[in-house]
C-alpha positions in Angstrom: -13.8 -3.0 26.7 -14.7 -4.6 30.1 -18.3 -5.0 28.9 -17.2 -6.6 25.8 -15.1 -9.1 27.6 -17.9 -9.9 30.0 -20.3 -10.4 27.1 -17.8 -12.7 25.3 -17.3 -14.7 28.5 -21.0 -15.0 28.9 -21.2 -16.6 25.4 -22.1 -13.6 23.1 -21.9 -14.5 19.5 -18.5 -13.1 18.2 -19.3 -13.5 14.6 -22.7 -11.8 14.5 -23.7 -9.4 11.8 -24.7 -5.8 12.6 -26.7 -3.3 10.4 -26.1 -3.6 6.7 -24.5 -7.1 7.3 -21.3 -5.7 8.8 -19.4 -8.3 10.8 -18.9 -7.5 14.4 -15.1 -7.6 14.1 -15.1 -5.3 11.2 -17.3 -2.9 12.9 -15.1 -3.0 16.0 -12.0 -2.5 13.8 -13.6 0.8 12.5 -14.6 2.1 16.0 -12.5 0.5 18.8 -9.2 -1.2 18.4 -9.3 -2.6 21.9 -12.6 -4.2 21.3 -11.3 -5.6 18.0 -8.3 -7.0 19.7 -10.6 -8.7 22.3 -12.7 -10.3 19.5 -9.6 -11.6 17.7 -8.3 -13.2 20.9 -11.9 -14.6 21.5 -11.7 -16.5 18.2 -13.8 -14.3 15.9 -13.8 -15.2 12.2 -10.9 -13.1 10.9 -11.9 -13.3 7.2 -15.6 -12.7 7.5 -16.4 -9.9 5.0 -19.1 -7.3 4.8 -21.6 -6.8 1.9 -18.9 -5.2 -0.4 -16.2 -7.7 0.5 -14.2 -5.7 3.0 -12.5 -7.6 5.9 -11.2 -6.4 9.2 -7.7 -6.6 7.9 -8.5 -4.1 5.1 -10.1 -1.7 7.6 -7.2 -2.0 10.0 -4.8 -1.2 7.1 -6.8 1.8 6.1 -6.8 3.1 9.8 -3.0 2.5 9.9 -3.4 0.1 13.0 -0.1 -1.7 12.8 -0.7 -3.7 16.0 -4.0 -5.0 14.9 -2.8 -5.8 11.5 0.1 -7.8 12.9 -2.2 -9.8 15.1 -4.8 -10.4 12.4 -2.1 -11.8 10.0 -0.4 -13.8 12.7 -3.8 -15.4 13.7 -4.6 -16.3 10.1 -6.3 -13.4 8.3 -5.9 -13.6 4.6 -4.3 -10.8 2.6 -6.3 -10.4 -0.6 -6.1 -8.3 -3.7 -9.6 -7.0 -3.3 -9.6 -3.4 -4.5 -11.5 -0.3 -3.2 -13.5 2.0 -5.6 -10.3 3.8 -6.6 -8.7 0.4 -7.5 -6.3 0.4 -4.6 -5.3 -2.8 -2.8 -4.3 -2.8 0.9 -0.6 -2.3 -0.2 -1.6 0.8 -2.2 -3.4 2.2 0.8 -0.4 1.6 3.1 1.9 3.3 0.6 -0.6 6.1 0.1 -0.8 6.7 3.9 3.1 6.7 4.1 2.8 3.8 6.6 6.3 2.4 6.1 6.1 -0.3 8.8 2.8 -1.4 7.6 4.1 -1.6 4.0 6.9 -3.8 5.4 4.4 -6.0 7.2 2.2 -6.5 4.1 5.3 -7.2 1.8 6.5 -9.7 4.4 3.1 -11.4 4.1 3.4 -11.6 0.3 1.2 -8.7 -0.8 1.0 -8.4 -4.6 3.5 -5.8 -5.7 2.3 -5.4 -9.3 -1.4 -4.6 -9.0 -2.5 -1.4 -10.6 -5.2 0.9 -9.4 -7.6 2.9 -11.6 -4.9 5.4 -12.4 -2.6 2.6 -13.4 -0.4 3.1 -10.4 1.4 0.2 -8.8 2.6 0.6 -5.2 6.1 1.3 -6.5 4.8 4.1 -8.8 2.8 5.6 -6.0 5.8 5.4 -3.6 8.1 7.1 -6.2 5.6 9.8 -7.0 5.3 10.7 -3.3 9.0 10.6 -2.6 9.2 7.6 -0.2 12.8 6.5 -0.4 12.7 3.6 2.1 9.4 2.3 0.6 10.7 2.4 -2.9 13.9 0.6 -1.9 11.9 -2.0 0.0 9.6 -2.7 -3.0 12.4 -2.9 -5.5 14.3 -5.3 -3.2 11.2 -7.4 -2.9 10.8 -7.7 -6.6 8.5 -4.9 -7.7 8.4 -4.4 -11.5 10.0 -1.2 -12.6 8.9 -1.3 -16.2 5.1 -0.9 -15.5 3.6 2.6 -16.2 0.5 4.4 -15.0 -2.6 5.1 -17.1 -0.7 8.2 -18.6 2.2 6.0 -19.6 4.4 7.6 -16.9 6.9 5.4 -15.2 8.2 5.5 -11.6 11.3 7.1 -12.9 9.4 9.9 -14.7 7.2 10.5 -11.7 10.0 10.8 -9.3 11.8 13.3 -11.6 8.7 15.2 -12.3 8.0 15.7 -8.6 11.6 16.5 -7.7 12.3 13.4 -5.7 15.9 13.1 -6.7 16.9 10.7 -3.9 14.2 8.3 -5.1 15.2 8.8 -8.7 18.8 7.9 -7.7 17.6 4.6 -6.1 15.6 3.8 -9.3 18.5 4.6 -11.6 20.8 2.4 -9.6 18.7 -0.7 -10.8 20.7 -2.8 -13.2 18.0 -2.8 -15.9 17.7 1.0 -16.1 19.4 3.1 -18.8 19.5 6.8 -17.8 19.4 7.7 -21.5 16.6 5.3 -22.4 13.4 6.6 -24.0 10.1 6.5 -22.0 6.8 5.2 -23.6 5.9 8.7 -24.3 9.0 9.2 -26.5 11.2 11.3 -24.2 14.3 10.7 -22.2 14.6 11.7 -18.6 17.0 14.5 -19.7 14.4 15.8 -22.1 11.7 15.7 -19.4 14.0 17.6 -17.0 14.8 20.3 -19.7 11.0 20.6 -20.4 10.5 21.3 -16.7 13.0 24.0 -16.8 14.8 22.9 -13.6 18.6 23.2 -13.8 19.1 21.2 -10.7 17.3 18.2 -12.2 19.2 18.5 -15.5 22.5 18.7 -13.6 21.6 15.7 -11.5 20.9 13.6 -14.6 24.1 14.7 -16.3 26.0 13.5 -13.3 24.5 10.0 -13.4 
């Protein structure tokens, strides 16, 4: 880090491209958070992308570096809806990594809540499927669409039930537009699905709602 600071002070190009046209800031984000922070403070181009369109912010999100993400966004990094090969946006990645504080940061900076990945999952569907109560609550309070389904026509409600995340399911069922007896796009009610799963606890839970 001391060497980096010395080079920057001596006038080293902070926006230079490395091998495969990878911006210096993006490379530093992948390898050394302190160096990346120094480059940000030195005025590096925060939105300079590599050959496939990745920015330092995307890499910082993937690495779960909350401090660097906060700094990048505060200094003017743009949050985009660019998707990785699996169709995930940065918000998908943060939810998938169970990085709740990072999810909160991205939502605060107006991340798109309704983008779907190649499996048709929105961040809300992904959060429900993996049982993340606080994230599901945050996304719903922020306006995430509950009616969207994944590529197999499964809703957040169905996936929460299917995976036994009853606390998440309770949060979803408390939404004003939800009918516990409603039919899914696949033609079954939640109670039918619980019965098919053969789980008495899930059946009892739904009967109590």
